[in-house]
Backbone bond lengths (Angstrom), bond angles and torsions (degrees), N, CA, C in turn:
res aa  C-N    CA-C-N  psi(-1)  N-CA   C-N-CA  omega(-1)  CA-C   N-CA-C  phi
1 Y - - - 1.435 - - 1.527 112.19 -
2 F 1.325 115.03 -40.04 1.463 118.86 179.75 1.526 110.68 -92.04
3 N 1.298 115.07 101.37 1.456 122.67 169.29 1.504 108.44 -139.31
4 E 1.300 117.54 171.21 1.446 120.37 -171.61 1.542 112.32 -61.65
5 D 1.325 116.66 -45.26 1.465 120.20 -177.77 1.532 112.00 -62.91
6 N 1.357 115.72 -42.67 1.459 119.92 -179.34 1.554 110.35 -67.94
7 L 1.325 114.92 -43.26 1.463 116.76 178.38 1.521 112.08 -61.09
8 R 1.327 116.64 -41.42 1.497 121.34 178.15 1.504 109.27 -58.94
9 H 1.318 116.25 -45.72 1.476 121.30 -179.30 1.531 111.33 -60.54
10 I 1.328 115.11 -44.68 1.459 120.33 179.04 1.519 113.08 -64.77
11 F 1.310 118.09 -47.63 1.448 121.75 -172.65 1.564 112.21 -79.90
12 E 1.313 117.56 -25.05 1.456 118.29 178.95 1.535 113.22 -69.16
13 K 1.346 115.66 -11.04 1.458 119.44 175.75 1.546 110.54 -67.00
14 Y 1.306 116.64 -20.80 1.469 122.63 -173.01 1.527 112.39 -100.98
15 G 1.310 118.54 -16.58 1.445 121.42 -178.97 1.519 111.96 162.13
16 E 1.310 116.50 179.45 1.468 122.22 -179.26 1.510 110.86 -70.27
17 V 1.287 116.84 121.90 1.469 121.90 176.70 1.519 108.63 -90.68
18 E 1.333 115.53 123.38 1.459 119.57 179.09 1.502 111.81 -77.44
19 Q 1.352 115.88 -45.23 1.470 118.97 -176.20 1.534 108.23 -160.06
20 I 1.346 113.90 153.31 1.473 120.74 173.41 1.540 107.28 -126.21
21 N 1.307 116.01 126.30 1.448 121.65 175.29 1.549 103.07 -109.93
22 F 1.314 116.64 103.15 1.458 123.02 -177.34 1.510 107.91 -104.37
23 L 1.371 115.24 118.34 1.456 121.68 -178.78 1.537 111.32 -119.58
24 P 1.339 115.68 77.67 1.485 117.50 -175.87 1.505 114.55 -60.19
25 E 1.361 118.69 -27.53 1.432 121.52 -176.26 1.563 108.68 -71.61
26 K 1.347 116.90 -19.61 1.498 121.46 179.31 1.531 109.99 -110.39
27 N 1.333 117.39 5.89 1.469 120.52 -177.49 1.553 111.24 52.96
28 C 1.311 114.42 48.93 1.446 120.43 -171.24 1.540 110.45 -144.67
29 C 1.323 114.77 149.21 1.444 119.36 177.17 1.525 108.62 -151.79
30 F 1.336 115.67 137.91 1.438 122.96 175.29 1.517 108.82 -115.68
31 I 1.315 118.25 127.17 1.452 123.53 179.83 1.522 108.50 -119.08
32 N 1.316 116.33 118.28 1.426 122.91 -177.67 1.517 108.53 -102.89
33 F 1.334 115.56 125.44 1.459 121.28 174.19 1.535 108.67 -96.86
34 T 1.301 117.19 160.64 1.478 120.79 176.53 1.531 112.38 -82.16
35 N 1.347 114.25 -10.47 1.453 119.04 -175.42 1.536 111.74 -140.26
36 I 1.331 116.95 128.88 1.490 118.59 -177.92 1.479 113.28 -61.69
37 N 1.347 117.91 -31.27 1.432 120.28 -178.58 1.524 110.77 -65.72
38 T 1.300 116.50 -41.69 1.477 118.03 178.50 1.541 111.68 -70.30
39 A 1.343 116.64 -31.47 1.453 118.20 174.18 1.505 112.47 -62.74
40 T 1.315 115.79 -40.26 1.461 121.68 179.59 1.525 110.31 -63.23
41 I 1.316 115.02 -48.11 1.480 120.90 177.49 1.497 110.94 -58.73
42 A 1.344 115.92 -45.32 1.480 119.78 -178.48 1.539 110.81 -60.31
43 I 1.305 116.73 -45.25 1.457 118.60 -179.71 1.551 111.12 -61.19
44 D 1.319 115.34 -47.47 1.467 117.81 178.79 1.519 113.48 -59.14
45 Q 1.330 116.21 -39.49 1.493 119.17 -177.35 1.487 111.90 -78.42
46 I 1.310 117.91 -41.85 1.460 122.50 -176.46 1.539 110.70 -62.94
47 Q 1.343 117.45 -36.71 1.446 119.43 179.75 1.518 112.81 -65.94
48 Q 1.339 116.80 -14.88 1.489 119.53 178.87 1.525 111.18 -84.79
49 L 1.308 118.05 -15.48 1.504 121.24 -178.10 1.477 111.14 -79.79
50 P 1.371 117.21 130.60 1.481 119.52 -176.55 1.539 115.16 -58.04
51 E 1.304 117.76 -31.48 1.488 119.33 -178.26 1.529 111.90 -71.65
52 F 1.325 118.73 -12.14 1.430 123.29 -179.25 1.549 113.01 -109.30
53 H 1.306 118.40 3.25 1.462 122.52 -177.07 1.524 114.44 -60.95
54 N 1.295 118.94 -37.52 1.455 122.16 -176.62 1.545 114.53 -92.44
55 L 1.315 114.73 11.44 1.462 119.83 -175.61 1.525 110.89 -108.23
56 K 1.318 117.56 147.81 1.459 121.43 175.66 1.516 106.05 -83.67
57 I 1.321 114.54 123.57 1.468 120.07 -179.82 1.553 107.50 -129.57
58 N 1.295 115.92 121.52 1.445 119.94 -172.67 1.543 109.76 -154.96
59 F 1.325 115.07 170.39 1.450 120.79 174.40 1.541 108.79 -79.44
60 G 1.324 114.84 146.29 1.451 121.17 174.98 1.516 106.98 -95.96
61 K 1.353 113.54 -170.54 1.469 119.20 177.29 1.526 109.64 -72.93
62 D 1.325 115.35 149.82 1.443 123.60 177.61 1.513 108.07 -79.49
63 R 1.332 119.77 103.26 1.435 122.34 -178.78 1.517 111.65 -66.87
64 C 1.306 118.42 -28.15 1.473 122.62 -178.73 1.543 110.99 -75.48
65 G 1.318 116.82 -24.13 1.460 119.13 -178.28 1.487 114.33 -82.64
66 N 1.307 119.59 -3.48 1.455 123.33 -178.38 1.532 109.71 -77.03
67 I 1.320 116.06 138.27 1.459 122.06 173.07 1.495 109.92 -77.35
68 P 1.341 118.87 126.66 1.475 120.72 -178.37 1.527 110.53 -62.21
69 Q 1.331 115.68 138.85 1.453 119.69 176.51 1.530 109.30 -77.06
70 Q 1.337 114.18 141.50 1.431 120.17 179.96 1.542 110.83 -77.09
71 I 1.307 115.69 144.53 1.468 118.30 176.22 1.529 108.58 -78.00
72 R 1.308 114.15 131.14 1.509 118.68 -176.60 1.483 110.10 -98.04
């Protein structure tokens, strides 16, 4: 049930998905939305689905909030 195509189909119902990093060997997946509001809605709605009840679903780090490293 959990594969990249199926997860994209499920999560795109809530907003535009920027990228999916699916790591089946680590039983892990990161789904990046283009908008924080849609990410918030997705988390709230996904947690209500029975197939997601036993999974940890949370926000990741904000990649846009990181200060760029200077080239040395």
